[in-house]
DONU-588136 format. One record per residue (C-alpha): x, y, z; residue in one letter. Coordinates in Angstrom, 1 decimal, padded with zeros to 4 digits. Layout:
# DONU-588136
<px->X&py->Y&pz->Z&rest->a>;
...
END
This chain:
# DONU-588136
<px->002.2&py->-015.9&pz->-024.4&rest->m>;
<px->002.8&py->-013.7&pz->-021.8&rest->s>;
<px->001.2&py->-014.3&pz->-018.2&rest->i>;
<px->001.8&py->-011.1&pz->-017.1&rest->w>;
<px->-001.1&py->-008.4&pz->-017.0&rest->f>;
<px->001.0&py->-005.9&pz->-018.5&rest->n>;
<px->002.5&py->-007.5&pz->-021.8&rest->k>;
<px->005.3&py->-004.6&pz->-022.3&rest->q>;
<px->006.4&py->-005.3&pz->-018.5&rest->i>;
<px->010.5&py->-004.3&pz->-019.2&rest->t>;
<px->012.9&py->-005.1&pz->-016.3&rest->i>;
<px->013.3&py->-001.3&pz->-016.7&rest->d>;
<px->009.8&py->-000.8&pz->-015.6&rest->g>;
<px->010.1&py->-004.3&pz->-012.6&rest->i>;
<px->013.4&py->-003.1&pz->-011.0&rest->n>;
<px->011.8&py->000.4&pz->-009.4&rest->p>;
<px->009.0&py->-002.3&pz->-007.6&rest->l>;
<px->012.6&py->-002.5&pz->-004.9&rest->g>;
<px->012.7&py->001.2&pz->-003.9&rest->k>;
<px->012.8&py->001.0&pz->000.4&rest->n>;
<px->012.4&py->-002.5&pz->000.3&rest->t>;
<px->014.7&py->-005.6&pz->002.0&rest->m>;
<px->015.4&py->-006.1&pz->-001.1&rest->g>;
<px->016.9&py->-003.1&pz->-002.1&rest->e>;
<px->018.9&py->-003.8&pz->001.3&rest->h>;
<px->020.0&py->-007.1&pz->000.4&rest->i>;
<px->021.5&py->-005.9&pz->-002.8&rest->g>;
<px->018.4&py->-008.2&pz->-004.8&rest->l>;
<px->018.4&py->-006.5&pz->-008.4&rest->h>;
<px->016.0&py->-008.7&pz->-011.4&rest->f>;
<px->017.9&py->-009.4&pz->-014.0&rest->t>;
<px->015.4&py->-010.6&pz->-016.8&rest->e>;
<px->011.9&py->-011.3&pz->-017.4&rest->v>;
<px->010.2&py->-013.7&pz->-019.7&rest->g>;
<px->006.9&py->-014.8&pz->-021.0&rest->a>;
<px->006.6&py->-016.3&pz->-017.8&rest->d>;
<px->009.2&py->-016.1&pz->-015.2&rest->y>;
<px->010.7&py->-013.9&pz->-013.8&rest->l>;
<px->014.9&py->-013.8&pz->-012.9&rest->v>;
<px->017.0&py->-012.5&pz->-010.4&rest->a>;
<px->020.1&py->-012.1&pz->-008.5&rest->t>;
<px->021.1&py->-011.3&pz->-005.3&rest->m>;
<px->025.1&py->-011.0&pz->-004.0&rest->p>;
<px->026.9&py->-013.3&pz->-001.5&rest->v>;
<px->028.8&py->-010.7&pz->000.8&rest->d>;
<px->028.2&py->-009.6&pz->004.7&rest->h>;
<px->024.4&py->-008.9&pz->004.1&rest->r>;
<px->023.4&py->-012.0&pz->003.2&rest->t>;
<px->025.7&py->-014.0&pz->005.3&rest->h>;
<px->025.3&py->-016.5&pz->008.5&rest->q>;
<px->027.5&py->-016.5&pz->011.3&rest->p>;
<px->030.2&py->-018.8&pz->009.4&rest->y>;
<px->030.1&py->-016.9&pz->006.7&rest->g>;
<px->027.8&py->-018.9&pz->004.1&rest->l>;
<px->024.9&py->-017.7&pz->002.8&rest->l>;
<px->021.6&py->-017.4&pz->005.2&rest->h>;
<px->019.3&py->-019.8&pz->004.4&rest->g>;
<px->017.0&py->-016.5&pz->005.6&rest->g>;
<px->018.3&py->-014.7&pz->003.0&rest->a>;
<px->017.5&py->-017.4&pz->000.1&rest->s>;
<px->014.1&py->-017.2&pz->001.6&rest->a>;
<px->014.2&py->-013.2&pz->001.0&rest->a>;
<px->014.8&py->-013.7&pz->-002.6&rest->l>;
<px->012.4&py->-016.0&pz->-003.2&rest->a>;
<px->009.7&py->-014.7&pz->-001.8&rest->e>;
<px->010.8&py->-011.3&pz->-003.5&rest->t>;
<px->010.2&py->-013.1&pz->-006.5&rest->l>;
<px->007.1&py->-014.9&pz->-006.5&rest->g>;
<px->005.3&py->-012.5&pz->-005.0&rest->s>;
<px->007.1&py->-010.1&pz->-007.8&rest->v>;
<px->005.6&py->-012.0&pz->-010.5&rest->c>;
<px->002.0&py->-012.6&pz->-008.5&rest->s>;
<px->002.1&py->-008.5&pz->-008.7&rest->a>;
<px->002.7&py->-008.7&pz->-012.1&rest->l>;
<px->000.2&py->-011.2&pz->-013.0&rest->v>;
<px->-003.0&py->-009.4&pz->-011.4&rest->i>;
<px->-005.1&py->-006.6&pz->-012.2&rest->d>;
<px->-003.8&py->-004.0&pz->-009.8&rest->p>;
<px->-006.6&py->-001.8&pz->-010.0&rest->e>;
<px->-008.2&py->-004.6&pz->-008.6&rest->k>;
<px->-006.6&py->-006.8&pz->-006.7&rest->f>;
<px->-003.5&py->-007.1&pz->-004.0&rest->i>;
<px->-001.5&py->-010.3&pz->-003.7&rest->c>;
<px->-000.1&py->-011.5&pz->-000.1&rest->v>;
<px->002.6&py->-014.8&pz->000.5&rest->g>;
<px->000.9&py->-017.0&pz->002.7&rest->i>;
<px->003.2&py->-019.9&pz->002.7&rest->e>;
<px->006.9&py->-020.7&pz->002.0&rest->i>;
<px->008.9&py->-023.3&pz->002.1&rest->n>;
<px->012.9&py->-023.5&pz->001.3&rest->a>;
<px->014.9&py->-026.4&pz->000.3&rest->n>;
<px->019.0&py->-025.7&pz->000.9&rest->h>;
<px->021.0&py->-028.1&pz->-000.6&rest->v>;
<px->024.2&py->-026.1&pz->-001.4&rest->r>;
<px->026.5&py->-023.8&pz->000.5&rest->s>;
<px->027.7&py->-021.1&pz->-000.9&rest->v>;
<px->030.8&py->-018.3&pz->000.6&rest->r>;
<px->030.5&py->-015.6&pz->-001.8&rest->s>;
<px->029.8&py->-014.2&pz->-005.4&rest->g>;
<px->026.1&py->-014.1&pz->-006.5&rest->f>;
<px->023.6&py->-016.1&pz->-006.3&rest->v>;
<px->020.9&py->-016.3&pz->-009.3&rest->t>;
<px->016.9&py->-016.9&pz->-008.4&rest->g>;
<px->014.4&py->-017.9&pz->-011.3&rest->t>;
<px->010.5&py->-017.7&pz->-010.0&rest->c>;
<px->007.8&py->-019.8&pz->-013.0&rest->t>;
<px->004.8&py->-020.2&pz->-012.1&rest->p>;
<px->003.2&py->-024.0&pz->-010.5&rest->i>;
<px->-000.1&py->-022.6&pz->-010.6&rest->h>;
<px->-002.6&py->-019.3&pz->-011.6&rest->i>;
<px->-005.6&py->-019.8&pz->-010.0&rest->g>;
<px->-008.2&py->-016.8&pz->-009.3&rest->a>;
<px->-007.6&py->-016.8&pz->-005.3&rest->t>;
<px->-004.1&py->-018.9&pz->-005.0&rest->t>;
<px->-000.8&py->-018.0&pz->-007.1&rest->h>;
<px->002.0&py->-021.0&pz->-006.1&rest->v>;
<px->005.6&py->-020.3&pz->-007.6&rest->w>;
<px->008.4&py->-022.4&pz->-007.8&rest->d>;
<px->011.9&py->-020.6&pz->-007.1&rest->i>;
<px->015.1&py->-021.9&pz->-008.0&rest->r>;
<px->018.5&py->-020.2&pz->-007.0&rest->i>;
<px->021.6&py->-021.1&pz->-007.8&rest->k>;
<px->025.0&py->-020.5&pz->-007.7&rest->d>;
<px->027.5&py->-018.9&pz->-009.9&rest->e>;
<px->029.2&py->-021.7&pz->-011.6&rest->r>;
<px->024.5&py->-023.2&pz->-012.4&rest->n>;
<px->024.6&py->-025.5&pz->-009.5&rest->k>;
<px->021.2&py->-025.3&pz->-007.7&rest->l>;
<px->021.3&py->-023.9&pz->-003.7&rest->v>;
<px->017.7&py->-023.6&pz->-002.9&rest->c>;
<px->014.9&py->-025.1&pz->-003.9&rest->i>;
<px->011.8&py->-023.1&pz->-002.9&rest->s>;
<px->007.9&py->-022.9&pz->-002.9&rest->r>;
<px->005.3&py->-020.1&pz->-002.4&rest->l>;
<px->002.2&py->-019.4&pz->-002.1&rest->t>;
<px->000.0&py->-016.1&pz->-002.7&rest->v>;
<px->-003.4&py->-015.1&pz->-002.3&rest->a>;
<px->-004.9&py->-013.1&pz->-003.9&rest->i>;
<px->-007.2&py->-010.6&pz->-002.6&rest->l>;
<px->-009.8&py->-007.9&pz->-003.9&rest->k>;
<px->-009.0&py->-004.3&pz->-003.5&rest->k>;
<px->-011.6&py->-003.0&pz->-001.0&rest->k>;
<px->-013.5&py->000.2&pz->-002.1&rest->a>;
<px->-012.1&py->003.3&pz->-000.5&rest->l>;
END
């Protein structure tokens, strides 16, 4: 059973959410949506490197936060609610110099006022690069 508010959501419907955002700037691209998960890729290149030529931890955190935030946005009724990240952590367990990394986001908790997401980022060899957890607040939209 799908956790998404729009049960017919597709990748073609998700990718435009990244237009004119940090995700677009760093080359993030959503690649797969399942009943309870979302997958995105990000290049490891000059946009996402730190000075030693390795994937920047902040780029991994940006991938994780984008995945989790978009997942929350896909779960809520956008006419009634907004969602904002309130806490993220990231453990960087392996370095990457080039290629692509892939993040997969799954729910840990989907509540009325908070969501908690697990994001696992892997390299092209399917080796774990970063494990992250994002907490998102769900807020009622204020009347205009």
